[in-house]
GUKEMI-696521 format. One line per field, with one value per residue (C-alpha): residue number from 1; residue in three letters; x, y, z. Coordinates in steps of 0.5 Angstrom, whole numbers, plus 500, padded with zeros to 3 digits. Example, Ala and Ser with C-alpha at 12.3 -4.5 7.8 and 13.67 -1.06 7.14 Angstrom:
# residues 2
num: (1,2)
residu: (Ala,Ser)
c1: (525,527)
c2: (491,498)
c3: (516,514)
END
This chain:
# residues 240
num: (1,2,3,4,5,6,7,8,9,10,11,12,13,14,15,16,17,18,19,20,21,22,23,24,25,26,27,28,29,30,31,32,33,34,35,36,37,38,39,40,41,42,43,44,45,46,47,48,49,50,51,52,53,54,55,56,57,58,59,60,61,62,63,64,65,66,67,68,69,70,71,72,73,74,75,76,77,78,79,80,81,82,83,84,85,86,87,88,89,90,91,92,93,94,95,96,97,98,99,100,101,102,103,104,105,106,107,108,109,110,111,112,113,114,115,116,117,118,119,120,121,122,123,124,125,126,127,128,129,130,131,132,133,134,135,136,137,138,139,140,141,142,143,144,145,146,147,148,149,150,151,152,153,154,155,156,157,158,159,160,161,162,163,164,165,166,167,168,169,170,171,172,173,174,175,176,177,178,179,180,181,182,183,184,185,186,187,188,189,190,191,192,193,194,195,196,197,198,199,200,201,202,203,204,205,206,207,208,209,210,211,212,213,214,215,216,217,218,219,220,221,222,223,224,225,226,227,228,229,230,231,232,233,234,235,236,237,238,239,240)
residu: (Lys,Ile,Asp,Val,Ala,Asp,Leu,Val,Pro,Gly,Ile,Gly,Pro,Tyr,Asp,Lys,Trp,Ala,Thr,Met,Trp,Gly,Tyr,Lys,Pro,Ile,Pro,Ala,Ala,Arg,Thr,Pro,Asp,Asp,Glu,Lys,Lys,Thr,Leu,Asp,Glu,Trp,Ala,Arg,Gln,Gln,Asp,Gly,Thr,Pro,Tyr,Leu,Arg,Phe,Ser,Thr,Thr,Gly,Ser,Ala,Gly,Ser,Asp,Pro,Gly,Glu,Leu,Thr,Glu,Ala,Val,Gly,Asp,Glu,Asp,Ala,Val,Ala,Ser,Thr,Thr,Leu,Gly,Leu,Lys,Asn,Leu,Lys,Arg,Val,Ala,Ala,Met,Leu,Leu,Thr,Ala,Thr,Ala,Thr,Arg,Thr,Gly,Glu,Pro,Tyr,Asp,Asp,Leu,Asp,Glu,Val,Tyr,Ala,Arg,Met,Leu,Gly,Gln,Trp,Ala,Thr,Glu,Leu,Asn,His,Val,Ala,Ala,Ile,Val,Gly,Gly,Phe,Ser,Ser,Gln,Gln,Lys,Asn,Ile,Gly,Gln,His,Gly,Val,Leu,Phe,Lys,Pro,Val,Ala,Arg,Glu,Arg,Gln,Ala,Thr,Ala,Val,Arg,Phe,Leu,Asn,Asp,Asn,Ala,Phe,Gln,Thr,Pro,Ser,Trp,Ala,Ile,Asp,Pro,Glu,Ile,Leu,Arg,Arg,Ile,Glu,Pro,Val,Gly,Val,Leu,Asp,Arg,Val,Arg,Thr,Gly,Gln,Leu,Arg,Val,Leu,Asn,Ser,Leu,Leu,Ser,Ser,Ala,Arg,Leu,Ser,Arg,Leu,Val,Glu,Gln,Glu,Ala,Leu,Asp,Gly,Pro,Ala,Ala,Tyr,Arg,Pro,Leu,Glu,Phe,Leu,Gly,Asp,Leu,Arg,Lys,Gly,Val,Trp,Ser,Glu)
c1: (780,786,792,797,803,798,799,806,807,810,811,805,802,804,811,812,808,812,819,817,816,822,827,824,829,825,830,827,828,835,834,830,825,824,822,816,811,812,812,806,802,804,802,795,794,792,786,783,787,786,791,796,795,800,798,796,801,797,792,795,792,785,784,782,785,792,792,797,795,788,792,787,780,775,770,773,766,766,773,773,767,771,777,773,770,777,779,773,775,782,780,777,783,788,789,789,794,799,799,802,809,808,812,812,809,803,807,805,798,799,803,798,792,794,796,789,786,791,789,781,783,787,782,776,781,780,773,774,778,772,769,771,775,776,778,784,788,794,793,797,795,791,788,781,777,780,785,780,773,769,767,759,755,751,758,761,754,755,762,759,754,759,763,758,756,763,768,763,760,764,767,764,768,774,773,774,776,779,784,784,785,791,795,793,788,785,786,781,777,783,785,778,778,785,782,776,780,784,778,774,781,781,774,774,781,781,784,778,773,776,775,768,766,769,766,759,761,763,758,752,746,750,755,755,755,759,753,750,756,757,750,750,757,754,748,753,757,752,747,746)
c2: (535,536,538,532,538,539,532,533,537,544,550,553,560,557,555,562,566,562,563,571,571,567,571,577,583,588,594,599,594,595,589,583,586,592,586,584,589,587,580,580,584,578,573,576,575,568,571,572,567,560,556,560,556,550,548,550,549,544,541,534,531,534,538,535,541,539,532,530,528,533,540,546,542,544,539,532,528,532,531,523,522,525,520,514,516,516,509,506,508,506,499,498,499,495,489,492,497,492,486,489,485,478,473,477,475,479,483,490,488,485,492,497,493,493,501,502,499,503,509,507,507,513,517,514,516,524,523,520,526,530,526,529,534,542,547,551,557,559,566,570,575,581,577,576,569,563,558,551,551,544,541,542,537,535,535,530,526,526,524,518,516,517,512,507,507,507,504,499,496,492,495,491,495,493,485,483,475,477,481,477,470,472,475,470,464,467,474,479,479,480,486,489,488,491,497,497,496,502,506,503,504,511,512,509,511,514,521,522,519,524,530,528,527,534,537,535,537,544,545,541,540,543,537,531,526,520,516,518,517,510,509,511,507,501,502,502,496,492,494,487)
c3: (234,238,234,235,237,243,245,247,254,253,257,260,263,270,268,265,271,276,273,273,280,282,277,274,276,280,279,284,290,293,298,299,303,298,293,298,295,288,289,293,287,283,287,288,280,283,286,279,275,278,273,276,282,284,291,298,304,308,304,305,299,300,294,287,283,285,282,277,270,272,271,271,270,275,273,274,272,266,264,266,262,256,258,258,252,249,252,249,242,244,246,239,236,240,236,230,232,236,232,225,225,222,227,233,240,243,248,245,246,253,255,252,254,262,261,258,264,269,266,267,274,274,271,276,282,279,281,287,290,290,295,302,298,299,294,296,294,298,301,306,311,308,302,303,304,307,304,304,302,302,296,295,298,291,287,292,291,284,284,288,283,277,280,282,274,271,276,280,274,270,264,258,253,256,256,249,248,241,246,252,249,245,252,257,259,265,269,266,272,277,272,273,280,281,278,282,288,287,287,293,297,295,297,304,306,313,311,306,312,317,312,311,319,320,314,317,324,322,316,319,314,308,308,305,311,312,313,307,303,305,304,297,295,298,293,288,290,292,286,283)
END
């Protein structure tokens, strides 16, 4: 029930806020140093309004909230659940939506099917980013709290369970002979495997494993331990 007009990206609250911070005149200021107090007050609006945050210096890709195509979503598992539901709806429409011009080849069907599987892997990687992740916010001296907080252990474990169920189980909804036999004699297994490898490689990246190791070293029992993560992942990948 989303209005069609809302499907096209537009100017959002962050855009307006960032433009204000960068360009709004501060009449009382006579020098750049005079502007700092007002600019700092504006910047601290991020403390209570998370969607005004953009990225954190030094996060190095550790914050799942900084991903593109996942703007402002605090719960990637919930949003990806909805995203997969939409992809399943789309999968059932591909043939009728693309095979409309008599005499034309199935090029559109081929392209859209590939993009659908690509979107499947992209949305699953939004969930993978939770593992070994940090919630972050840019802060300077005088602001309360730290810049980086590890994602809670249970939230990380939930992300792995979700991926075991939705990435490493065969997406039967995407495998339709009526579509596949119109675009290629063989190849769907490679297509699915490519998407699964995107997620698996992301999960097993050295940067992610290093963050998990350090989270355990600093947070002890509260952390999602690397061995626990690898055990959970192995159970999913080798569930057959």
